[in-house]
N, C-alpha and C positions, 0 to 999 in steps of 0.2 A: 417550212421556210428555214433557211440557213441563218442561225443566230450568230455565226462568227466564232472565232477561236477563243475569245475572251482576252484576258490581260496578256500583254506582251511578256514573253519569257526573259529571263536574265540575259541570255546570249544576244538579245536584240537591243541592249542598252549601249548607246554610243558615248564614248568619251570625246568631248569636243576639243579639238586642237585650235590653237590660235598662234599669235606671234607676228613677227615682222613679215614673214613670207606670205601669210594669209592676208594681212592688211595691204601689202603691196600688190598682190594679185588682184584683190577686189578693186583697188584704186585704178590699176591699169585697165581692167575691163570696163569700169565705169567711165574712165576718161575717153576711151575709144567708142563708147556706146555699143559694146559688143555683148552678144547674148551667149550664154553657155547652157548646155544641157544640165549642168550641175545645179544651176539656180532655177531654170525654167521648169525642170522636171522634178524639183525637190529631192535631188539625190541625197541619200543618207551619208555619202562619203565626201560631201562638199568641203567640210572643214579640214579633213585629212589631206585631200588633194590640193586645195588652195594653200595649205600650210607648207606643202612641198613645192609650191610654185607651178603646179600643173592644172590644166583645165581642159574640158572638151568643148571646142567652139561650135556654136549652133548657127548654121547658115540659114539664109532666106527668111530672117525674122524669127520671132518667137510665138507666132500664131500658126496653127496647123489647119489644113482643110479636112482632116479626118477627126473622128471622135472615138478613138480607142478608149475603152472604159478603165484602163489601168493607168493612163498617162495624165500627168498634171499640166501639161502644156495646153494653153488656151486654144480654142477652135472657132473658126469662122469659115464661111463658104468662100469669101473673097477677101483675104488679108491684104494689107498694104503691099505695094510693089517692092521687090527687093532693093536694098540700098546699094547703088552702084559702087560706093566707096568701101563696102564691106570687105572685098578681097584684099585690098591694100591695107586696110586697118588690121585685119587678122595677120597678114604677113608681118607687119611691124610689131604686133603683139608677140608673135612667135620669136622674133628677133630679140625683143626686150626681155622676154622670159628665158632666153638662151636655151630653148628647147631643142633636144636632139631628136625627139619623137613626138610629133604633134597629132592630135586626134581631131577629126572633123566629123560632124554629123549635121543633120538638117531636119526641119519639119517636112511633112508632105505638102507639096504645092500642086495639087491636082488642078488648080485654076490656071496654071501656066502651061503653054503649049508643049514645052519640053520637060515639064515637071521640075524645072529649076536646074537641069543638067548643065546648061551653058554657064550658069553662075558657079556651079561646082568646079567646072574646068577653069574658069577665071581665077577662082580662089586657089586651087592647087598650083597653078602656074605662078601666081603672085607670090605665094609662100616660097616656092623653090627658087624664084629669081632673087629674092631678098635673103634667103637662108640656104645657100648651097650645102648639100650634104645632109639636110634634115630628112628623116624618114616620116612617111605619112600613113596613118590609118584612116580610112574613109568608111564611116558607118553610114551607108547610103539607104534611102528609101527604096521602094520597089519600082518607082516611076510608072506605076500602073501596068507594069510588064512591057513598056515601050522599049523595044530592043535598041532603037536608035539612041534614045536617051541613056540607056544603060551603057552602050558602047562608047558614047562620048566620054563618060567618066572612066570606064575601065581602060580605055586607050591611053589614059594618062599614067597607067601602071603604078598605082599607089602600092607601097610596100605591103600593106595589109588591106584587103577588101572585106569589109564587115557588113553583114545584113542579118538582122535578128528575126528569127521565127517567132520569138516572144513566148509562145505557148504551144500546147499540143493541138492536133486538128479538131478534136471534139469540143474545144473551148473557143474556137475562132469566132463563132457567131456571137458569143457573149462578150468576148474580150477584144477582138479585132474585126468588127462587123464589115469594114470596108477593105479588108485584106483577104488574101487567099493563101492557105498553107502551101499548096503546090507551086504557086507563083513565087513565094519566098524561097522555096527550095531551088526553083529554076534560076533565080538570081545568083545563088551560090554556085550552082553547076555551070552557069555561063562564065562566071569569073574564072573558074578553075579550068574548064575544058577549052574555052576559046582564047583566054588571055593568060593562062598559067599563073594566076595570081595566088599569093598566100591568102587563104580564105578563113573567115571567122564568123561565128554566129553566137547568139545568146538566147536564153530563155529564163523566165521566172517561174517559180513554183509556189504553191499555196493558193492557186486560183481555181481549184476544183478538179485538177487532173489526178490521175492515179500514178503510182510509181512505175507500173508497167507501161503506161503511155509515155512517160518521160524517157524510159529506156528505148522504146520504139522510135521516138522523135530523134534521139541521139544517133541511133543507127541509120535513120533516114538521112540525117545531115552527112554522116560519113559516106553513105552511098552516093550522095550528090556532090562529093568532093570537098567537104568542109574539113579544114585542118585543125582549127582551134575553136574552143567553145567556153562560154561562161554560163554559170547556173547560179541564180540568186533568189532570195526570198522576195516575193511580192509584198509590198507595204502600201496600204490604202492611203493615197495622198490627201483626200478629203472625204467627207461623208457622202458626197454625191457620186463617188467613184465605186467601182466594183469592190464588194467586201472581201476581206481575206478569208479564205475557207479554213485554213489551218496554218500553224507555224511549223515549218519543217525543221527537224532537229539537226544539230551539227553532225550527228552520226549518219543521218540519212544523206546529207550533203556529201559526206565522205564516200558513201556507197555510190552515189551518182558519179563522183570523181573517178572511182575505180571502174565503173561501168564504161565511162567515156574513154578512159585510157585503154581498157580492154578492147573497145571498138576501134581503136587506132588513131584517136586524136593526138596530135603532136604536143599540144599544150592545153591544159584544162585548169580553170579556176572555178571552184564550186564551194559556196558558203553563203551564210545569211546575208551579208552585205555586198556580195559580189554583184557588180553591174557590168554592162558590156564594155565600158571603157575604163574600168577599175584596174589599176596597175597595168595599163595597156603596154607600157614599155617591155613588160615581161613576155609579151606575145610577138615582139618584133622579130622578123626573120633573121637568121644568122647571117645570111648574105643578101644584099640588096639586089633586086631584079635589074638586069642590064637591058 
């Protein structure tokens, strides 16, 4: 039985930021009753990002229909219906925060016929109407592989289309029991091959994978048309979630970064606190898609 890696090492100690930007971001999100992946998923970078006036907006509520063992977001088979005012609220929040690059993500909504794709489209259009010139990164679910739903979102041509593989194939049954590795790769490939979008994916390490498996997954992503990648340390959100198998050293994260760059990724962020939307503005394409 895996007893876990023991005490957290020094490199995983966070210096909490605060100040007026942090407070105003929290107040704004609360005022509009908006969800963020920062708070719902217990992101370790919440204080840093909010102190810079940035946040990753979580669409379709904060309850997921899947039960991934790494994720802190709550799960139910039939969550509440999406808030029809959410697209306009997010659009106004983006305007108030004066964002040049906004990041959207969502829970999985397998209970909805289109997986929530129509709501995604409404949100993208609302943001662009109120915020001309803003670039968007859309970290989408797999929509159960439904090509019509995927195409609805991809046809909006977000500046970055992100979909996380999260882990290596051998760990899917334990980590993402309702997802498929090949299906996630297919989402990235569809975005690149059919819509010529800038593509991004991410994975966590420290969940029982081997370094060789990480390298293979990175090369799988490149082969399927992924341009950008994030690699971060898995941190167990609660005692009920998947235990951490080990704490990956900063030196090993640097090796993963070098492997990814060697594989041909255009942008790579690899480090203990890296998450899929961390420093997302650094992944913004040089030229917007026309």
